[in-house]
N, C-alpha and C positions, 0 to 999 in steps of 0.2 A: 721270374718276371711276369705278370699278366701281359699278354699281347693280345686278348680279345674280351668281349663282354657278349654272354649270350644273349643278353635283351638286347643288345644293338643290332647282333648279327640279323634276330629275328626280324626287326622293324626294319633293316635296310634290306631285306630281303622284299618286304611287302612293297617297298619304296621303288626299288628296281622293277618290281612288276607294274608297279601305277605308272613308270615311266614310260614302261616299252608300249603296257596294254591300253593305258587310259590316253595318255598325251602321245603314243605313237613315235616314241625317240627311236631312232637306230640306236646299235651296240656303240657306237664312240659317245655318246652322250652320255649314256648309262655306266659306260668306263671313266668317264669324266667325274661323272658323281662319285663314284667307287673311289677314284684316286683322291679326290676334293675329303669326302670322309674318313678315308683311312689316314689321313695324314694331320687330320683335326684331332681322332682317336689318338693317336700315338703321341699329340703334345697334351692331351690331356689326360693321359695315362690311363687311357679307358673306361672313363667313368661313363658311369648309364647316362644317357641321353636325358632322361626323364631328371637330371640335376640342373639342365642347361640354364645358365644365365646369361645376361649381356656381357657379365666380367668377364667372360670365357671367352667370348668373340672377340672383345678389344683386345686380350692377351695373344690370342691366336693371332689375330691382323697383325698385331706389334712382330710376334715370332716370326710371322711368313716374312715379313720386310726384309727382315736380315737373313733371309736364307741366299744360298748363293746356288747358281743352278750349275748342275752336277758336271755340263759339259763344259761352258764357260770359264766358269769358276766365278763369273759376275753374279750380282744382286738379282733377284727374279723380274724380270719385266715387268712393268706397271700390267699389261696385259693380262701376264700370267697371273698375277696376284689376284685382278677382277674377275678371270674366270675360274679360279680356285674358290674366290668367297660368292662369288655368286651362286656356284653349286651348293654351298652351304646354309644361304641363303633360302634358297628355294627349297634345300631340304627340311631346315626347322620351321618354315613356314605351312608345309605340310605337316608335320610332327605335331604341332600344336594344335589341331582340330581333330586329332586322331584319338580314338577311345583310350584311356590310359595316360594320357599323356597331355591332353586339352585342360586338365585341371591343374596339372604342375608346371608346365609353359606357361609363357607371356608370347602373346603372336609378335607384337612390336619387339621384344628381343633380337629378333634375328635381322630387322634394321642397323644393329651396329657390326655386321659385315658389310657395311658399304663404305667403300674408299671415298676420300675426301673429292670436292668437286675438282681439283684441280687435278687428283691422279686419275680420275675417270676421263678428264679429256684428254689426258696423254694416251692414257690405256687404248682409248677408242679413236684417236687421232688416224686418220686415213694419209698412209706415207706413199709414195711412190715406189713403183717396183720394176726391174729393171723387164724390161719386156724386148725378145728378140724380132729383131725386122724380119719382113718375108725374105729378103734377099740373104741375109744370114742361114735362116732356117734351108735354103735352097741348096745353099753352099755346103752345109752342112750334110743333108741327102746326098748330093753328088760326090762329097769325098765318102759316104761309107762305102767299106768294101760288100759285095755280092758274090763272092766265090763259092761258099760253103750255103747248106741249108741253113744254119743258123745265121748267117750274115744275112742270107736273104730275107729271112722274116724279121729281123733285127729294122732294118732299111724300112721294110714293107708298115713296120709298127710306128715309125716317125712318120714315113707318108701318109698314112692314114689320119694319124693324128692332125696333121697339118689340113689334110682334105677335108676332114668332117666336123675340128675341134672336139670330138669326142673326148670325155675325161676318162682317165687312166681306168677308172674301176670298170666303165664301161667297157673300154677296148679290151679289157683281159677277157671278158666274159662274151664278147662276140662269138657267134658261128659264122661256117661259111653262107648260110643261107639267108642273112640278115642285109647282105651285099648286093646290089643289083647293077652289076657293070653296063650294063646296056641304058639303064634310066640314069647312070651314075648318081645311085642312091644309099643310102643304107636306113633301114629301119630298126629303129631302135625300142624294141620292144621288152616293156617293162617286166613281162612274164619270165623273162628269160635272160636280159642285159639287164646290168646293175645301173639304171639312170638315176640320177640326184631328184628326190623325192619320188621315185618310182614313175615317172611318166613316159608316155609313150607315144614316139612323133617321128619323122623322117627326116633325115638330113641329105640335103642333095650337096655334090662336093662341090666347095668354093674354088671359084676360078683362081687357084695357084701354080697351074701350069700341066700341061701336059704330059711332061715327065714326071712328075711327082703322080699322077694317076699311073704311069705307065708302070711305075715300082710296087704300086701294089697290083695290078692288073696280072703282071708277070707271076708274083706270090700266088695267088688265086688261081692262077693259071697252072702253075707246078704243083699244087697240091691237090687237084682237079685230076689233071692229065697224068704226071708222074706219080703223085701217091693213091690216087684212086679214092681222094676221100671225100666224102659226100656233105648233104646239105648241115648234118646235125654234128660235123666235127668242128672243131674249135679254128677260128679265123688266124687266132696267134697262138699256136699249141706250145706246150711245155717243153723244154729241153731235156730231154734223154739224158741222163746220166748212166755211165756203165762204169764197171772195176776194168781198170788196165791190168798189163802182166805185171805191174809193182803194187796190186792192189792197192791203189791210187782211184779215187772217182775222177772222173771224165767226162765232158760234154760228146755225146755222140749224137748228133741230128736233132732231131724231135719227135714228139708222141703226140699220139691223138688225145691231148689231156688238157684243161684248161689251166692256166696259172690259179692258185688257190687267193692269190692279192695282185695290187698292182706294185708291189715292190722290183720284179724283172722289168718292169716298163721302164720306171724310173733309173734304174740301173742302165737300161739302152740309153737312154736321155744323157745321163752323166758320160757315159763312155763317148757318144757320139760328138758331144759339143766338146769335150776333152781332147778327142781327136783332131777336132778342127781348131784348136784353141782358143776355145772360146769359153766365156765362164759357164758353168753349169744353169741351164734353163730348164725346170719343170715341165712337163706335160701338159698341166694346166696352162702355162704362160702361153700356150700358142691360142690358145681363145681369145687373149688380150691381142696377140697379133693380129688376127683375124679381123676384131673389129676394128683394128687402126686400120685395115686395108678396107674394111665396110665405107669407113668415114670418108675414107680417098675417092672410092669410084661409085657409091650409092648417089642418085641425083636427087630424088626425092624420098618423100616420107614412107611410099609403098615400098621403094626400095630397099629402105633401112629396115621396114617392119619385115619384109621378108628375110633380110639378113639376120634381125635379132630371132624370128621363129627358126631359124635354120641352125642356131645355136643352141633351139631348146629352151627359151624364154618364152613366157605367154605374155609378157609384157615388154615393150620396148623400152620403159623406163627404167627394167633392169638391166639392159644392156647399156645404156647410156649413164646409171648411177653407178653400177659394178665393174663396168669395163672401158666405161667411154672419157676416160682422163686424156684430154691432150697431152701428147708427148712433149717433155721440156723443150727439146729442139723445135719441136711444131712450133709450140707455143710460142716461142722465142720470134721466128721468122713471120706467124700472124701479127702479133705486136709491132715490128720492125716495118711490117709493110702498111699497116693501120697510121703509123706513126708518118710515114712518107704520103698519106693521103689517096692511095691508089686503091684500098678497098682490099677485103682479102679475099684470096682465090676462092671461086666456088660462092661466092658470096650466097647466090640466090637458092641454091640447092641448103647451105646454110641455114638462112633465113627460113625457108619451108621446113626443116627439120623441127627447129627451132618450135616454130608454130605447132607442129604434129604433137610435142613435147608436152605444150601448154593446154592442148586441148585435151590430150588425154589426162593429164592431172585436173584438170575442170571437170571430166567425165568420173573422173575418180572419188571426187571431193577433197581431192588433196590441198584443193587453193580454190578461189571464190573470184567471180569474175568482177571487175570494178563496175561500177554504177556511174 
């Protein structure tokens, strides 16, 4: 049974190069495109892409809608459908203008990968995700043991995520030299740290408690004074695995080597929250925790702008639109207060922040001033 098409493989390689070099997409995007094309080819029995017609797009769309998720055994979500079909649409639009294909393919046929308006709205709807409160994260930290080298590292990982709001990929690639305990800051240098969009910026520790800062400081002091590590060594080193007498692998402290990815960090979070009898919150959720803290303590637009920059956001609107959702409980409290006619707590600063957002939108040309 044919399981590949030589012509398809060649043009796919060109497309993946185009995504990486011309569109500057990262490996996750290229992998998503490869997965979508593999699924499409398997359904079409590896027919040459030169034979593509809108009927194939319609048939595949129906086929995909009937498939089950391998883990949940439920129908694929609308978001998954949209992601896969969008990758295919972009590929065939690109393919339709390539030499050897543009005389065979109709550019507009790629439009048949579109979902219905209804399904698209479902796929793109924003849904509230659980966010841990600052108190919950602090309880988790205080409950984490710190007697062994690995336990100290794991506790410092969670403390660092809360202090800085750094993404897990950045945390895994941090070096000791990037942290300045005296200034209370972290230099997220994109040349060495895996930051989003390869941005370089400085983060100052968020005001989440001196005890949280202490967990990180103790860990750094241990690495420098006890282990005698220097600036180029990892801030959060990988676990050192050894063979025991039973010829089984077991953890034996840490070694001066970075984790290859952020899987271990997510596992640390999963175990820590489970031990505290809380549901699992991933490292990224702490960024939402920090935004909600900022909404509470920032008194004016300049405060919130600084808070936003500290998270690595160039535009304060990113913080508002991507992370700034009011928690459901707080939403209810505000509405109840307004219903009572007493006005919302902190109304002055809220008005100022709202005005700052409007001015920013005007400057970016997203809205027009009323005449």
